[in-house]
C-alpha positions in Angstrom: 7.2 83.1 -17.2 5.7 85.3 -20.2 2.1 84.9 -21.2 3.1 82.9 -24.4 5.3 80.5 -22.4 2.7 80.1 -19.8 -0.3 79.2 -22.5 2.1 76.7 -24.4 3.0 75.1 -20.9 -0.7 75.0 -19.8 -1.4 73.2 -23.2 1.1 70.6 -22.4 0.1 70.1 -19.0 -3.5 69.8 -20.5 -2.5 67.3 -23.1 -0.5 65.2 -20.9 -3.2 64.1 -18.7 -4.0 60.7 -18.9 -7.5 59.6 -20.5 -10.3 59.3 -18.0 -10.4 62.7 -16.7 -13.6 64.5 -17.3 -13.7 68.0 -18.7 -14.4 69.9 -15.4 -11.2 67.9 -14.0 -9.0 68.4 -16.9 -9.6 72.3 -16.9 -9.1 72.5 -12.9 -6.1 70.7 -12.8 -4.3 72.4 -15.4 -5.4 75.8 -14.2 -4.5 74.7 -10.7 -0.9 73.9 -11.7 -0.5 77.8 -12.4 -2.2 79.0 -9.2 -0.4 79.7 -6.0 -3.1 78.1 -3.4 -3.1 76.0 -0.3 -5.9 73.9 -1.9 -4.3 70.6 -2.8 -4.8 69.0 -6.2 -6.9 66.3 -4.8 -9.7 68.8 -4.4 -10.5 67.9 -7.9 -12.6 65.4 -6.4 -15.3 68.0 -6.0 -15.3 68.5 -9.8 -16.1 64.6 -10.4 -19.7 65.1 -10.7 -19.5 68.3 -12.9 -18.5 66.5 -16.1 -20.5 65.8 -19.1 -22.9 68.6 -18.3 -23.4 67.7 -14.6 -23.3 64.2 -13.9 -22.9 63.0 -17.5 -26.4 64.1 -18.4 -25.1 66.5 -21.0 -28.2 68.7 -20.2 -26.5 71.5 -18.2 -23.5 73.7 -18.4 -20.1 72.4 -19.9 -17.9 70.6 -17.6 -14.9 72.8 -19.1 -16.7 75.9 -17.8 -17.5 74.6 -14.5 -13.9 73.5 -14.1 -12.8 76.9 -15.1 -15.0 78.9 -12.7 -13.9 76.4 -9.9 -10.4 77.2 -10.6 -11.2 80.9 -10.6 -12.5 80.4 -7.2 -9.1 79.3 -6.0 -8.1 82.8 -6.5 -11.1 85.0 -6.2 -13.2 82.9 -4.0 -14.1 83.5 -0.4 -12.0 81.3 1.9 -14.2 82.0 5.0 -18.0 82.3 4.0 -20.1 84.1 4.6 -17.3 86.6 5.5 -15.8 88.4 2.5 -17.2 89.7 -0.7 -18.2 87.2 -3.4 -18.9 89.9 -5.8 -15.3 89.8 -7.0 -15.5 85.9 -7.8 -18.7 86.7 -9.7 -17.0 89.3 -11.9 -14.2 87.1 -12.8 -16.4 84.1 -13.4 -18.8 86.1 -15.4 -16.0 87.4 -17.6 -14.7 83.8 -18.2 -18.2 82.5 -18.9 -18.6 85.4 -21.4 -15.3 84.6 -23.1 -16.1 80.9 -23.5 -19.7 81.8 -24.9 -18.2 84.3 -27.4 -15.7 81.3 -28.7 -18.4 78.7 -29.0 -21.7 80.6 -28.9 -23.2 78.5 -26.1 -22.2 77.1 -22.5 -24.4 74.1 -22.5 -23.0 70.5 -23.1 -25.8 69.5 -25.1 -25.4 72.4 -27.2 -21.8 72.0 -27.7 -21.8 68.0 -28.5 -25.6 67.2 -28.7 -25.3 66.2 -32.6 -22.7 63.7 -31.9 -24.6 62.2 -28.8 -27.5 61.3 -31.0 -25.5 59.0 -33.4 -24.5 56.5 -30.7 -21.5 55.2 -32.8 -17.9 54.5 -31.9 -17.0 57.1 -34.6 -19.2 59.7 -33.1 -17.9 59.1 -29.6 -14.2 59.6 -30.8 -15.3 63.0 -32.5 -17.1 64.0 -29.2 -13.9 63.2 -27.4 -11.9 65.3 -29.8 -14.4 68.1 -29.6 -14.3 68.2 -25.9 -10.6 68.3 -25.7 -10.8 71.5 -28.0 -13.3 72.9 -25.6 -11.2 72.0 -22.5 -8.0 73.2 -24.1 -9.6 76.6 -24.9 -11.3 76.7 -21.6 -7.7 76.5 -19.9 -6.5 79.5 -22.3 -9.2 81.5 -21.6 -9.4 81.1 -17.7 -5.9 81.7 -17.5 -6.3 84.8 -19.7 -9.3 85.9 -17.5 -7.2 85.4 -14.3 -4.3 87.4 -15.9 -6.4 90.4 -16.9 -8.2 90.4 -13.4 -4.8 90.3 -11.7 -3.7 93.6 -13.5 -7.1 95.2 -12.7 -7.7 94.0 -9.0 -5.6 93.9 -6.2 -5.0 90.3 -4.8 -7.2 89.1 -1.6 
């Protein structure tokens, strides 16, 4: 599948998930659909607490970033720690986070949606959900592009 087709398919998968997934779960599951791994999709359970800036606090790193970093770990992570080199995963994760930060200026949930959280209205919540969908959609794209870039420059594990 060429790059353009892959990114269109990723957007279709992303947008096809039912409501109720948090940002980390949505990004992880979408990228997982493109990754050849023995890790089952049910591993998404590990990301349930990472949505909404970790535990829904909106204080910490955006769940879309956490989900992307977790998906990167499927490819570049160490399967049997402490054996193996974690630096490769660090390099790829830093690249992805840098791309996200370049796109949005920040990586913190509160910085990304804080203005809408202060309002506390139904309209603000709908706007937050739409904004978060934009963050997760682009996080999927950036994660896949990062993985493709590092696939070309590094040998598989």
